[in-house]
Backbone of each chain as ProteinMPNN parsed JSONL, in Angstrom:
{"seq_chain_A": "MSAKVAAAVTALGIVLAAPPAAQAYVVPRHAVNICQSASFYDNYDSASGPYGLKRVLEYGNKIGHTPGAHPVYNGWAATFDFGPNDWGYMRLECIGGYDSW", "coords_chain_A": {"N_chain_A": [[0.465, -1.145, -0.041], [0.463, 2.187, -0.906], [1.967, 5.484, 0.461], [0.247, 7.471, 0.0], [-2.246, 6.155, 0.107], [-2.186, 4.864, 2.824], [-1.701, 7.009, 4.149], [-4.812, 7.922, 3.481], [-6.176, 6.357, 4.363], [-5.825, 6.159, 6.951], [-6.564, 9.015, 7.569], [-9.297, 8.883, 7.094], [-9.829, 6.936, 8.648], [-9.89, 8.62, 11.189], [-11.577, 10.64, 10.756], [-14.041, 9.185, 11.075], [-14.039, 9.008, 13.155], [-14.615, 11.722, 14.642], [-15.821, 13.319, 16.491], [-19.607, 13.914, 16.175], [-21.363, 16.177, 14.268], [-21.644, 19.472, 16.394], [-22.849, 21.826, 16.054], [-25.58, 24.119, 17.466], [-28.993, 23.157, 17.144], [-31.607, 24.173, 17.449], [-31.511, 27.633, 17.51], [-30.48, 29.472, 20.024], [-31.74, 32.444, 22.012], [-30.54, 35.591, 22.82], [-28.857, 36.532, 25.438], [-27.953, 37.903, 29.003], [-25.505, 36.803, 31.905], [-27.076, 37.68, 34.603], [-26.633, 37.603, 37.11], [-23.949, 38.06, 39.734], [-22.093, 36.059, 39.649], [-21.621, 33.261, 38.342], [-22.054, 29.861, 38.481], [-21.447, 27.325, 36.257], [-22.507, 24.365, 34.176], [-21.513, 21.544, 33.35], [-23.111, 19.176, 32.71], [-26.589, 18.433, 33.611], [-27.792, 16.099, 35.399], [-30.141, 13.994, 36.234], [-30.653, 12.436, 38.402], [-28.535, 13.217, 40.514], [-28.501, 16.256, 40.258], [-26.93, 19.079, 38.921], [-24.237, 18.454, 37.045], [-20.488, 18.607, 36.657], [-18.635, 21.052, 37.003], [-17.928, 23.375, 34.93], [-17.115, 26.372, 34.46], [-16.874, 29.696, 36.239], [-19.277, 32.247, 35.305], [-19.931, 35.725, 35.004], [-20.867, 38.747, 35.89], [-23.037, 39.731, 33.175], [-21.845, 38.007, 30.999], [-22.024, 37.439, 28.038], [-24.468, 35.177, 27.188], [-26.97, 32.369, 26.079], [-29.99, 31.555, 25.838], [-33.303, 29.421, 25.002], [-36.242, 30.054, 25.466], [-38.297, 27.378, 26.36], [-38.183, 26.007, 24.69], [-35.513, 24.911, 25.383], [-34.989, 22.686, 28.033], [-35.448, 23.265, 31.313], [-34.201, 22.017, 34.867], [-35.479, 21.704, 37.684], [-34.908, 24.676, 38.082], [-32.54, 24.935, 37.306], [-30.733, 25.891, 34.043], [-30.424, 24.869, 30.925], [-28.529, 26.15, 28.938], [-26.485, 28.394, 26.428], [-23.205, 29.367, 26.531], [-21.661, 31.803, 24.794], [-18.954, 32.662, 25.524], [-16.866, 30.749, 25.397], [-18.089, 28.979, 23.4], [-20.115, 26.792, 24.112], [-22.219, 24.254, 25.273], [-24.017, 23.834, 28.972], [-25.546, 23.889, 31.99], [-27.352, 26.269, 33.941], [-28.118, 28.248, 36.784], [-32.025, 29.407, 36.318], [-32.435, 32.117, 37.037], [-30.104, 33.568, 36.772], [-30.461, 34.887, 34.318], [-30.993, 37.069, 32.21], [-32.491, 40.037, 30.576], [-32.816, 39.54, 27.49], [-32.282, 39.22, 24.284], [-30.522, 41.524, 24.556], [-28.322, 42.239, 23.066]], "CA_chain_A": [[0.042, 0.194, -0.115], [1.586, 3.526, -0.827], [1.957, 6.237, 1.452], [-0.528, 8.246, 0.023], [-3.313, 5.189, 0.182], [-2.044, 4.774, 3.875], [-2.52, 8.446, 4.795], [-6.009, 8.549, 3.185], [-7.335, 5.27, 5.05], [-5.623, 7.178, 8.309], [-7.27, 9.973, 7.56], [-10.567, 8.369, 7.102], [-10.536, 6.864, 10.569], [-9.889, 9.965, 11.83], [-13.021, 11.651, 10.096], [-14.936, 8.335, 11.334], [-14.225, 8.877, 14.882], [-14.249, 12.413, 15.183], [-17.44, 13.614, 17.301], [-20.622, 14.374, 15.559], [-21.474, 18.376, 14.519], [-21.745, 20.229, 17.853], [-23.427, 23.086, 16.347], [-26.963, 24.015, 17.927], [-29.884, 23.331, 15.726], [-32.507, 25.401, 17.977], [-30.247, 28.531, 18.315], [-30.605, 30.304, 21.681], [-31.564, 33.905, 21.96], [-29.303, 36.452, 23.14], [-29.353, 37.182, 26.929], [-26.54, 38.179, 29.623], [-25.938, 36.491, 32.903], [-27.905, 38.672, 35.477], [-26.172, 37.031, 38.466], [-22.503, 38.817, 40.44], [-21.284, 35.0, 39.203], [-23.228, 32.015, 38.18], [-21.376, 28.526, 38.209], [-22.085, 26.816, 34.91], [-21.727, 23.036, 34.758], [-21.124, 20.76, 31.962], [-24.394, 18.232, 32.456], [-27.528, 17.971, 34.624], [-27.706, 14.47, 36.52], [-31.4, 13.582, 36.825], [-30.51, 11.916, 39.84], [-27.715, 13.897, 41.479], [-28.395, 17.489, 39.66], [-25.786, 19.72, 38.138], [-22.522, 17.491, 37.246], [-19.452, 19.203, 36.354], [-18.342, 22.761, 37.022], [-16.791, 23.913, 33.836], [-16.189, 28.048, 34.877], [-18.442, 30.542, 36.786], [-19.706, 33.44, 34.695], [-19.315, 36.932, 35.583], [-22.326, 39.193, 35.222], [-22.959, 40.481, 31.971], [-21.196, 37.39, 30.177], [-22.837, 36.871, 27.003], [-25.359, 33.687, 27.215], [-28.128, 32.368, 25.057], [-31.38, 30.31, 26.287], [-34.592, 29.467, 24.451], [-37.396, 29.835, 26.392], [-39.453, 26.446, 26.258], [-37.528, 24.762, 23.739], [-33.904, 24.095, 25.985], [-35.154, 22.558, 29.559], [-35.046, 23.61, 32.417], [-34.82, 20.587, 35.232], [-35.12, 22.055, 38.842], [-34.25, 25.484, 38.318], [-31.512, 25.026, 36.475], [-31.417, 25.835, 32.764], [-30.027, 24.752, 29.521], [-27.594, 27.506, 28.427], [-24.852, 28.464, 25.552], [-21.969, 29.711, 26.316], [-21.276, 32.657, 23.884], [-17.641, 32.884, 24.807], [-16.227, 29.603, 24.657], [-19.532, 28.288, 22.591], [-20.731, 25.544, 24.456], [-23.635, 24.229, 26.458], [-24.125, 23.815, 30.249], [-26.598, 24.318, 32.982], [-27.162, 27.403, 35.072], [-29.788, 29.152, 37.094], [-32.347, 30.203, 35.914], [-32.659, 33.1, 37.694], [-29.39, 34.308, 36.213], [-30.538, 34.876, 32.43], [-31.677, 38.014, 31.861], [-31.522, 40.586, 29.132], [-32.722, 39.059, 26.695], [-32.403, 40.149, 22.924], [-29.996, 43.173, 24.574], [-27.41, 41.998, 22.194]], "C_chain_A": [[0.838, 1.158, -0.132], [1.24, 4.175, 0.038], [0.55, 6.937, 1.362], [-1.952, 7.902, 0.304], [-3.32, 5.233, 1.563], [-2.681, 5.68, 4.612], [-3.927, 8.179, 4.816], [-6.613, 7.39, 4.154], [-7.124, 5.663, 6.45], [-6.534, 7.726, 8.578], [-9.019, 10.178, 7.782], [-10.892, 7.921, 8.264], [-10.616, 8.072, 11.383], [-11.062, 10.635, 11.697], [-13.656, 10.922, 11.102], [-14.843, 8.687, 12.816], [-14.397, 10.326, 15.274], [-15.797, 12.556, 15.908], [-18.367, 14.279, 16.033], [-20.261, 16.201, 15.4], [-21.95, 18.559, 16.243], [-22.506, 21.482, 17.461], [-25.191, 23.129, 16.878], [-28.07, 24.157, 16.718], [-31.612, 24.318, 16.0], [-31.638, 26.364, 18.321], [-30.896, 29.399, 19.196], [-30.844, 31.707, 21.536], [-30.164, 34.533, 23.291], [-29.984, 36.587, 24.877], [-27.904, 37.514, 27.39], [-26.819, 37.564, 30.935], [-25.804, 38.109, 33.706], [-27.603, 38.737, 36.759], [-24.688, 37.881, 38.693], [-21.68, 37.467, 39.933], [-22.665, 34.31, 39.473], [-22.123, 30.653, 37.382], [-22.086, 27.929, 36.718], [-21.265, 25.613, 34.571], [-22.083, 22.331, 33.584], [-22.441, 19.846, 31.743], [-25.339, 18.479, 33.145], [-27.854, 16.437, 34.088], [-29.504, 14.477, 36.685], [-31.639, 13.218, 38.212], [-29.756, 12.647, 40.787], [-27.989, 15.395, 41.156], [-27.47, 18.002, 39.231], [-24.851, 19.053, 38.358], [-21.393, 18.529, 36.658], [-19.01, 20.391, 36.113], [-17.764, 22.689, 35.726], [-16.176, 25.538, 34.062], [-17.645, 28.425, 35.512], [-18.317, 32.094, 35.882], [-19.877, 34.56, 35.463], [-20.668, 37.638, 34.932], [-21.683, 39.907, 34.395], [-22.414, 40.062, 30.918], [-22.68, 36.882, 29.356], [-23.288, 35.549, 26.822], [-26.819, 33.411, 25.97], [-29.378, 31.254, 25.661], [-32.498, 30.405, 25.305], [-35.61, 29.343, 25.384], [-38.456, 28.427, 25.947], [-39.209, 25.732, 25.365], [-36.256, 23.918, 24.959], [-34.69, 24.207, 27.261], [-34.702, 22.925, 30.352], [-35.389, 22.738, 33.775], [-34.327, 21.927, 36.754], [-34.549, 23.549, 38.938], [-32.92, 25.862, 37.667], [-31.846, 24.4, 34.641], [-30.617, 25.445, 31.415], [-29.546, 25.817, 28.573], [-26.602, 27.269, 27.517], [-24.624, 29.391, 26.283], [-21.627, 30.614, 25.436], [-20.18, 33.468, 23.863], [-16.815, 31.245, 24.538], [-17.448, 28.661, 23.464], [-19.931, 26.858, 22.69], [-21.588, 25.395, 25.238], [-23.118, 23.87, 27.612], [-25.57, 24.291, 30.916], [-26.352, 25.456, 33.747], [-28.113, 27.632, 36.006], [-30.339, 29.768, 36.306], [-33.011, 31.402, 35.709], [-31.476, 34.103, 36.959], [-29.828, 34.561, 34.717], [-31.32, 35.599, 32.83], [-31.14, 38.746, 30.707], [-31.479, 40.428, 28.166], [-32.812, 40.013, 25.661], [-31.969, 41.576, 23.188], [-28.925, 43.316, 24.024], [-27.07, 41.561, 20.986]], "O_chain_A": [[1.881, 1.14, 0.522], [0.24, 3.804, 0.653], [-0.206, 7.022, 2.329], [-2.797, 8.736, 0.63], [-4.409, 5.635, 1.973], [-3.648, 5.576, 5.367], [-4.471, 8.148, 5.92], [-7.666, 7.689, 4.717], [-8.083, 5.565, 7.216], [-7.343, 7.419, 9.453], [-9.711, 11.054, 8.302], [-11.885, 8.251, 8.913], [-11.513, 8.307, 12.193], [-11.516, 11.23, 12.674], [-13.972, 11.57, 12.1], [-15.833, 8.54, 13.532], [-14.341, 10.388, 16.502], [-16.729, 11.78, 15.694], [-17.911, 14.989, 15.137], [-19.513, 17.019, 15.935], [-22.5, 17.753, 16.994], [-22.845, 22.237, 18.373], [-25.931, 22.176, 16.632], [-28.078, 24.91, 15.744], [-32.387, 24.852, 15.207], [-30.942, 26.186, 19.32], [-31.923, 30.001, 18.882], [-30.015, 32.262, 20.815], [-29.374, 34.077, 24.118], [-31.135, 36.691, 25.301], [-26.909, 37.486, 26.665], [-27.978, 37.583, 31.352], [-25.065, 39.087, 33.6], [-28.045, 39.585, 37.534], [-24.282, 38.402, 37.654], [-20.484, 37.702, 39.763], [-23.742, 34.412, 40.061], [-21.649, 30.556, 36.25], [-23.212, 28.23, 36.324], [-20.038, 25.52, 34.57], [-23.045, 22.688, 32.905], [-22.85, 19.77, 30.584], [-24.77, 19.29, 33.876], [-28.054, 15.887, 33.006], [-29.913, 15.26, 37.542], [-32.542, 13.577, 38.968], [-30.242, 12.765, 41.912], [-27.554, 16.017, 42.126], [-26.7, 17.077, 38.975], [-24.419, 18.858, 39.494], [-21.956, 19.443, 36.057], [-18.994, 20.801, 34.952], [-17.009, 21.736, 35.533], [-14.999, 25.841, 33.865], [-18.785, 27.962, 35.46], [-17.341, 32.845, 35.904], [-19.982, 34.385, 36.677], [-21.309, 37.312, 33.933], [-20.592, 40.477, 34.423], [-22.235, 40.791, 29.943], [-23.735, 36.34, 29.685], [-22.516, 34.746, 26.298], [-27.396, 34.234, 25.26], [-29.163, 30.046, 25.754], [-32.651, 31.495, 24.755], [-35.675, 28.329, 26.08], [-39.38, 28.644, 25.163], [-39.934, 24.767, 25.119], [-36.188, 22.724, 25.248], [-35.074, 25.292, 27.696], [-33.477, 23.038, 30.381], [-36.585, 22.592, 34.028], [-33.357, 22.68, 36.841], [-33.726, 23.739, 39.833], [-32.423, 26.985, 37.59], [-32.476, 23.478, 34.122], [-30.124, 26.503, 31.024], [-30.161, 26.232, 27.591], [-25.886, 26.269, 27.568], [-25.454, 30.189, 26.72], [-20.748, 29.968, 24.865], [-19.951, 34.408, 23.102], [-16.307, 30.865, 23.484], [-17.128, 27.621, 22.889], [-20.058, 26.009, 21.808], [-21.871, 26.316, 26.004], [-21.927, 23.558, 27.64], [-26.459, 24.936, 30.36], [-25.229, 25.663, 34.207], [-29.127, 26.955, 35.841], [-29.782, 30.575, 35.561], [-33.773, 31.772, 34.815], [-31.784, 35.24, 36.602], [-28.951, 34.14, 33.963], [-32.238, 35.3, 33.594], [-30.119, 38.554, 30.047], [-30.532, 40.84, 27.496], [-33.2, 41.176, 25.771], [-32.441, 42.573, 22.643], [-28.309, 44.358, 24.246], [-25.888, 41.558, 20.641]]}, "seq_chain_B": "MVTPSSRSTRLARVVVATATAVALLAVSSPALAANGTIGVRETVCAESLFVRTEPLGAWMGTLYAGQTFQVKGPRSGGYIYGFAYGHVNRNGWVQDGWFC", "coords_chain_B": {"N_chain_B": [[13.02, -9.194, -19.085], [12.047, -11.842, -17.337], [13.188, -13.286, -14.47], [13.348, -16.468, -12.554], [14.175, -15.316, -9.814], [13.611, -12.708, -9.66], [10.794, -12.805, -10.25], [9.683, -13.946, -7.55], [10.504, -12.129, -5.859], [8.854, -9.785, -6.738], [6.616, -11.449, -5.948], [6.896, -11.29, -3.267], [6.895, -8.629, -2.662], [3.991, -8.021, -3.04], [2.767, -9.913, -1.261], [3.534, -8.846, 1.018], [2.749, -5.838, 0.307], [-0.552, -6.665, 0.829], [-0.545, -7.642, 2.96], [0.168, -5.394, 4.835], [-1.858, -3.586, 3.745], [-4.12, -4.627, 4.912], [-3.699, -4.947, 7.614], [-3.688, -2.396, 8.228], [-6.434, -1.73, 7.935], [-7.61, -3.152, 9.743], [-6.487, -2.308, 12.124], [-8.082, 0.353, 11.934], [-10.647, -0.157, 11.786], [-11.757, -0.094, 14.153], [-12.246, 2.506, 14.49], [-14.935, 2.523, 12.945], [-18.188, 3.674, 13.412], [-21.067, 2.799, 14.532], [-24.8, 2.126, 14.043], [-27.297, 2.374, 16.102], [-28.399, -0.698, 17.994], [-31.506, -1.302, 18.341], [-33.008, -1.856, 22.064], [-30.592, -2.858, 23.16], [-28.011, -1.744, 24.912], [-25.575, 0.533, 24.43], [-22.399, 1.405, 23.549], [-21.181, 4.607, 23.647], [-18.887, 5.835, 20.804], [-18.106, 8.255, 20.013], [-16.436, 11.49, 20.482], [-17.965, 13.705, 21.741], [-21.462, 13.258, 22.239], [-24.295, 14.495, 21.551], [-27.179, 14.532, 23.476], [-30.534, 15.308, 22.764], [-33.605, 16.898, 22.851], [-35.544, 16.181, 21.209], [-35.74, 14.702, 17.826], [-33.156, 16.921, 15.964], [-33.814, 19.087, 17.956], [-34.052, 20.871, 20.806], [-30.755, 20.872, 23.004], [-30.065, 19.245, 25.425], [-28.133, 17.501, 26.897], [-25.023, 15.927, 27.451], [-23.372, 13.138, 25.836], [-20.067, 11.566, 26.294], [-17.303, 9.492, 25.129], [-17.419, 6.6, 25.937], [-19.446, 6.477, 27.467], [-22.737, 5.519, 27.879], [-25.404, 4.407, 26.072], [-29.137, 3.214, 26.155], [-30.74, 1.701, 23.64], [-34.009, 2.221, 22.489], [-35.549, 3.308, 20.595], [-38.085, 5.181, 18.794], [-37.018, 5.405, 15.171], [-35.701, 8.776, 14.045], [-35.055, 11.012, 11.168], [-32.619, 9.933, 11.032], [-31.539, 10.288, 13.724], [-31.95, 8.763, 16.832], [-34.158, 7.631, 19.653], [-33.582, 6.885, 23.269], [-32.345, 5.937, 26.487], [-30.099, 7.86, 28.245], [-27.439, 7.469, 29.81], [-24.533, 7.983, 32.007], [-23.736, 11.36, 33.023], [-25.972, 12.114, 32.744], [-28.75, 10.851, 32.453], [-31.035, 11.007, 31.531], [-34.143, 10.278, 29.229], [-33.915, 11.208, 25.721], [-32.645, 11.75, 22.522], [-30.204, 10.638, 20.157], [-27.989, 11.42, 17.543], [-27.308, 9.057, 15.124], [-25.492, 6.084, 14.4], [-22.893, 6.348, 15.916], [-22.406, 4.363, 17.678], [-19.998, 2.078, 19.041]], "CA_chain_B": [[12.975, -10.677, -18.937], [11.163, -12.346, -15.648], [13.462, -14.371, -13.81], [12.778, -16.678, -11.358], [14.734, -14.536, -8.515], [12.724, -11.47, -9.636], [9.264, -12.863, -10.256], [10.028, -14.177, -6.425], [10.751, -10.996, -5.431], [7.553, -9.489, -6.815], [5.57, -11.858, -5.156], [7.237, -11.17, -2.191], [6.059, -6.98, -2.451], [2.574, -8.007, -3.282], [2.617, -10.334, -0.003], [3.761, -7.345, 2.043], [1.505, -5.022, 0.714], [-1.365, -7.327, 0.911], [-0.468, -7.602, 4.787], [-0.114, -3.775, 5.224], [-3.234, -3.122, 4.1], [-5.242, -5.498, 5.812], [-3.134, -4.827, 8.975], [-4.219, -0.823, 8.026], [-7.727, -1.499, 7.51], [-7.953, -3.842, 11.026], [-6.46, -1.01, 12.667], [-8.711, 1.404, 11.624], [-11.855, -0.578, 11.881], [-12.274, 0.378, 15.431], [-13.055, 3.999, 14.322], [-16.072, 2.525, 11.971], [-19.148, 3.441, 15.03], [-22.067, 1.892, 13.98], [-25.697, 2.538, 14.384], [-27.481, 1.286, 17.406], [-29.467, -1.477, 17.859], [-33.024, -1.436, 19.49], [-32.933, -3.273, 22.772], [-29.295, -2.788, 23.148], [-27.275, -0.568, 25.589], [-24.803, 0.761, 23.422], [-21.267, 2.901, 23.957], [-20.463, 5.765, 22.734], [-17.519, 5.983, 20.28], [-17.588, 9.852, 19.214], [-15.685, 12.108, 21.233], [-19.034, 13.394, 22.522], [-22.593, 13.531, 21.35], [-25.39, 15.512, 21.989], [-28.472, 14.426, 23.993], [-31.718, 16.33, 22.231], [-35.414, 16.859, 23.359], [-36.325, 15.746, 20.249], [-34.397, 14.982, 16.701], [-32.846, 18.08, 15.328], [-34.399, 19.218, 18.871], [-32.733, 21.352, 21.856], [-29.504, 20.644, 23.804], [-30.235, 18.892, 26.862], [-26.922, 16.735, 27.952], [-23.363, 15.422, 26.536], [-22.443, 12.2, 26.858], [-18.66, 11.477, 25.818], [-16.685, 8.14, 24.761], [-17.443, 5.218, 26.626], [-20.533, 6.5, 28.522], [-23.847, 4.469, 27.389], [-27.019, 5.093, 25.829], [-30.251, 2.486, 25.742], [-31.609, 2.292, 22.445], [-35.195, 2.378, 22.552], [-36.24, 3.693, 19.626], [-38.256, 4.856, 16.912], [-35.769, 6.583, 14.522], [-36.234, 9.808, 12.895], [-34.36, 11.905, 10.79], [-30.849, 9.966, 11.539], [-31.853, 10.442, 15.15], [-32.84, 7.765, 17.796], [-34.865, 7.705, 20.897], [-33.137, 6.33, 23.763], [-31.878, 6.595, 27.813], [-28.582, 8.321, 28.089], [-26.711, 6.769, 31.344], [-23.459, 9.21, 31.97], [-24.5, 12.068, 33.767], [-27.707, 12.963, 31.714], [-29.55, 10.177, 33.169], [-32.353, 10.933, 31.004], [-34.496, 10.027, 28.301], [-33.94, 11.785, 24.83], [-32.538, 11.616, 21.396], [-29.022, 10.912, 19.877], [-27.756, 11.214, 16.694], [-27.568, 7.688, 15.544], [-24.343, 5.98, 14.013], [-22.203, 6.982, 16.861], [-22.232, 3.92, 19.022], [-19.079, 1.284, 19.3]], "C_chain_B": [[12.872, -11.064, -17.629], [12.566, -13.78, -15.486], [13.012, -15.282, -12.571], [12.852, -15.746, -10.087], [13.579, -13.386, -8.479], [11.216, -11.739, -9.667], [9.094, -13.459, -8.461], [9.645, -13.444, -5.596], [9.621, -10.064, -5.373], [6.58, -10.213, -5.998], [5.529, -11.779, -3.629], [6.569, -9.676, -1.44], [4.812, -7.759, -2.29], [2.048, -8.645, -2.064], [2.529, -9.322, 1.264], [3.079, -6.192, 2.011], [0.4, -5.161, 1.067], [-1.063, -7.131, 2.786], [-0.505, -6.418, 5.261], [-1.389, -3.198, 5.125], [-4.148, -3.843, 4.743], [-4.586, -5.492, 7.284], [-3.405, -3.312, 9.303], [-5.691, -0.932, 8.692], [-8.585, -2.409, 9.369], [-7.711, -2.67, 12.192], [-7.379, 0.054, 13.006], [-10.226, 0.794, 11.823], [-12.33, -0.123, 13.062], [-13.098, 1.908, 15.556], [-14.328, 3.767, 13.27], [-16.912, 2.922, 13.558], [-20.095, 3.191, 13.817], [-23.304, 2.389, 14.356], [-26.39, 1.834, 15.515], [-28.625, 0.652, 17.566], [-30.591, -1.314, 19.05], [-32.869, -2.134, 20.462], [-31.607, -3.545, 23.438], [-28.853, -1.617, 24.24], [-26.048, -0.339, 25.019], [-23.655, 1.699, 24.271], [-21.027, 3.346, 23.16], [-19.222, 6.063, 22.38], [-17.248, 7.509, 19.912], [-17.148, 10.488, 20.71], [-16.464, 12.916, 22.408], [-20.226, 13.725, 21.503], [-23.624, 14.027, 22.485], [-26.637, 14.709, 22.664], [-29.391, 15.735, 23.775], [-33.044, 16.255, 23.015], [-35.515, 16.308, 22.193], [-34.972, 15.654, 18.815], [-34.337, 16.281, 16.35], [-33.208, 19.556, 16.596], [-33.104, 20.49, 19.604], [-31.803, 20.543, 22.5], [-30.223, 20.174, 24.819], [-29.156, 17.948, 27.352], [-26.23, 16.3, 26.418], [-23.324, 14.339, 26.963], [-21.002, 12.054, 25.787], [-18.224, 9.833, 25.588], [-16.702, 7.317, 25.83], [-18.572, 5.306, 27.262], [-21.704, 5.584, 27.189], [-25.34, 4.895, 27.478], [-27.671, 3.801, 25.273], [-30.903, 2.692, 24.859], [-32.96, 2.008, 22.815], [-36.246, 2.429, 21.437], [-37.529, 4.286, 19.875], [-36.883, 5.67, 16.606], [-36.734, 7.296, 14.178], [-35.349, 10.88, 12.523], [-33.058, 11.62, 11.199], [-30.693, 10.194, 12.921], [-32.31, 9.359, 15.764], [-32.92, 7.941, 19.37], [-33.616, 6.608, 22.141], [-33.037, 6.543, 25.367], [-30.61, 6.432, 27.759], [-28.456, 8.365, 29.234], [-25.382, 8.146, 31.555], [-23.725, 9.599, 32.963], [-25.007, 12.927, 33.375], [-28.084, 12.372, 32.578], [-30.971, 10.625, 32.933], [-32.445, 10.403, 29.572], [-34.291, 10.885, 26.773], [-32.898, 10.933, 23.553], [-30.941, 11.833, 21.342], [-28.71, 10.958, 18.429], [-27.295, 9.684, 16.351], [-26.076, 7.345, 14.658], [-22.986, 6.322, 14.902], [-21.415, 6.116, 17.747], [-21.292, 3.001, 18.103], [-19.717, 0.142, 18.616]], "O_chain_B": [[13.642, -10.588, -16.794], [12.752, -14.797, -16.154], [12.343, -14.783, -11.665], [11.86, -15.441, -9.424], [12.818, -13.183, -7.532], [10.445, -10.938, -9.137], [7.922, -13.249, -8.147], [8.786, -13.659, -4.74], [9.3, -9.537, -4.308], [5.738, -9.571, -5.37], [4.582, -12.057, -2.892], [6.036, -9.513, -0.343], [4.657, -8.186, -1.146], [0.992, -8.187, -1.626], [1.686, -9.151, 2.145], [2.755, -5.523, 2.992], [-0.121, -4.202, 1.635], [-1.618, -6.324, 3.533], [-1.264, -6.258, 6.218], [-1.972, -2.532, 5.981], [-5.14, -3.212, 5.11], [-5.171, -6.19, 8.113], [-3.369, -2.937, 10.475], [-6.039, -0.362, 9.727], [-9.693, -2.229, 9.874], [-8.571, -2.247, 12.965], [-7.472, 0.575, 14.118], [-11.029, 1.693, 12.072], [-13.481, 0.312, 13.015], [-14.023, 2.316, 16.259], [-14.765, 4.787, 12.737], [-16.436, 2.583, 14.642], [-19.935, 3.332, 12.604], [-23.14, 3.295, 15.173], [-26.014, 0.704, 15.826], [-29.725, 1.169, 17.369], [-30.475, -1.233, 20.272], [-32.542, -3.281, 20.155], [-31.546, -4.457, 24.263], [-29.519, -0.582, 24.269], [-25.299, -1.301, 25.19], [-23.849, 2.432, 25.241], [-20.691, 2.91, 22.058], [-18.403, 6.481, 23.199], [-16.129, 7.852, 19.53], [-17.478, 10.035, 21.806], [-16.076, 12.972, 23.575], [-20.133, 14.238, 20.388], [-23.695, 13.961, 23.712], [-27.081, 14.03, 21.738], [-29.219, 16.834, 24.3], [-33.267, 15.342, 23.81], [-35.699, 15.174, 22.637], [-33.866, 16.19, 18.738], [-35.391, 16.916, 16.38], [-32.969, 20.73, 16.313], [-31.981, 20.844, 19.245], [-32.109, 19.352, 22.55], [-31.189, 20.877, 25.115], [-29.411, 17.558, 28.491], [-26.513, 16.288, 25.22], [-23.252, 14.133, 28.175], [-21.025, 12.443, 24.619], [-19.036, 8.997, 25.984], [-15.821, 7.454, 26.679], [-18.946, 4.243, 27.756], [-21.458, 5.209, 26.043], [-26.09, 5.394, 28.317], [-27.201, 3.229, 24.289], [-31.691, 3.637, 24.86], [-32.931, 1.299, 23.821], [-37.339, 1.872, 21.334], [-38.128, 4.058, 20.926], [-36.069, 6.265, 17.313], [-37.929, 7.06, 14.002], [-34.887, 11.631, 13.381], [-32.306, 12.492, 11.634], [-29.526, 10.303, 13.299], [-33.261, 8.853, 15.17], [-32.014, 8.289, 20.128], [-32.94, 5.693, 21.672], [-33.757, 7.485, 25.698], [-29.978, 5.432, 27.42], [-29.144, 9.125, 29.915], [-25.636, 9.26, 31.096], [-23.982, 8.862, 33.916], [-24.808, 14.139, 33.457], [-27.993, 12.899, 33.686], [-31.873, 10.654, 33.77], [-31.497, 10.129, 28.836], [-35.171, 11.708, 27.025], [-32.504, 9.772, 23.661], [-30.333, 12.676, 22.002], [-29.539, 10.204, 17.919], [-26.893, 9.038, 17.319], [-25.497, 8.34, 14.224], [-21.984, 6.571, 14.231], [-20.396, 6.412, 18.371], [-21.441, 2.933, 16.883], [-19.157, -0.954, 18.592]]}, "name": "protein", "num_of_chains": 2, "seq": "MSAKVAAAVTALGIVLAAPPAAQAYVVPRHAVNICQSASFYDNYDSASGPYGLKRVLEYGNKIGHTPGAHPVYNGWAATFDFGPNDWGYMRLECIGGYDSWMVTPSSRSTRLARVVVATATAVALLAVSSPALAANGTIGVRETVCAESLFVRTEPLGAWMGTLYAGQTFQVKGPRSGGYIYGFAYGHVNRNGWVQDGWFC"}
């Protein structure tokens, strides 16, 4: 097998192992964190609550939420952080200033 | 002119090339993720797999490689319904085709 073919096979393997497209199909509305600071968690475990602290958002950080479409569990809302562009959970009462930017 | 020795050399090259191709395919095959089987608790092969409220719906959690998903069905638009274990622990929809 030539080096080119070997490289192509390897590349195919990498492509197939890559994660699926992580884009947001339901585009969240623009909002901001209106708490002085808000914990941002990786997941919400229905058995134990928010799980895996990612970072702490500061007041005014740009976030996104789609009321009615994205779930809110026990006051924890699925939220998009427009900083690193990733999803997580934060307190619903810390989400405000919808469509302000 | 083809001599017996050059023919055997060529044969040896073909054998080596074939063996290399088979070895490479064998190495790359674990990366080939498959569709989920209904009724089976599948393991996620993707680095991360979004769990959604519905096909193409809102994000509600993320499964990572090695975590599991109990496939319940039905299928719809390239997505499949089931129970996401890991640190999601809820029913939801994931993109099909990312299971080991």
